[in-house]
N, C-alpha and C positions, 0 to 999 in steps of 0.2 A: 097776229105773223105778217111779216111783211112778205111782200113777192118781189122777185125779181122782175127785169124789163120782160126778159122773154115770157113769161108766166102772166105777164098782163098785157102782154100784145104792145107795149110803150116803150120805144126807143129813149134815152136819155137826151136833151137838145145837146147836138154839136156847136162847138162855140165858132165863132164866126172871125172874121180880121180884128170889129171892131171888140168882142170879149177878150181878147185877146190881148190886145193892146192897153183896152183899159185895165185888165188885172196885172199886168207883167210889164207894161210901160212901151216905149220907143226900143224897137231893135234894128237891127237891118234886112234886107229884103230876104236875104239867104235862110238865116235864122225862124224870120215868120213863116216862112214857106215851108220851112222843116218841121216848124209844130203843127202846122193847119194838115200836112201830110199824114200827121200820126191820126185825124179824127178825132181829136179830143173833146171830151162830153164839155159842159161848161164847170162840172163837180170837178175834170181833171186839173183844168186851168188854176180855179179855185184852190186847189191842195198844193197846187206847185207855187202859186204867189204865196200862200202861207210857209211851206217849208223854205221857202227863199228870204223870207220877212224874218227868219230864225224864232218864229214861234214855235218852242219846245215845249209848253203848256199843252198845245193842241196833240203833237207826238209822241211826246217822251223822250228823253235824251238816248242818241243811239240807234234809233229805229229809223233804218233806211226806207227810201221811197219805194216803190215796185211801180211797174206797169208803167202807164202812158205818163202820168205824175212825174215818175222817175227822170223817164227819159225827156221831157221837156227841163226838168233842173238840168239834168245831163248837157244840153243844148245850150241854155244859157248860161253854165259854169264850166266849160272846157279848159281853161287855163288852169281853174283852181285845184282838178285834179293833178294836171301835168308838172304843177308847182308843189304837190303836197310832200311832205318828209316822206319818204319811202321805211318801213319797218325792216328793222335788220331780223 
């Protein structure tokens, strides 16, 4: 049986500037600050990176990201949402 972090008393390691840059690449300071303000765990950064790379084998087609990884993706792809075709 797996335990969640609150049961074990261990919290997931928070991502650092270097973790974010290493997984997601260079970005402007405002975007980096916004991502770090989310206090993402390293796993959140990795999940966002996989999603952005288009690795649908991991997520399955059409499965939306939630929570912190979803917020990270939204910060890195704001123009895509604005330019997406609207449903009628």
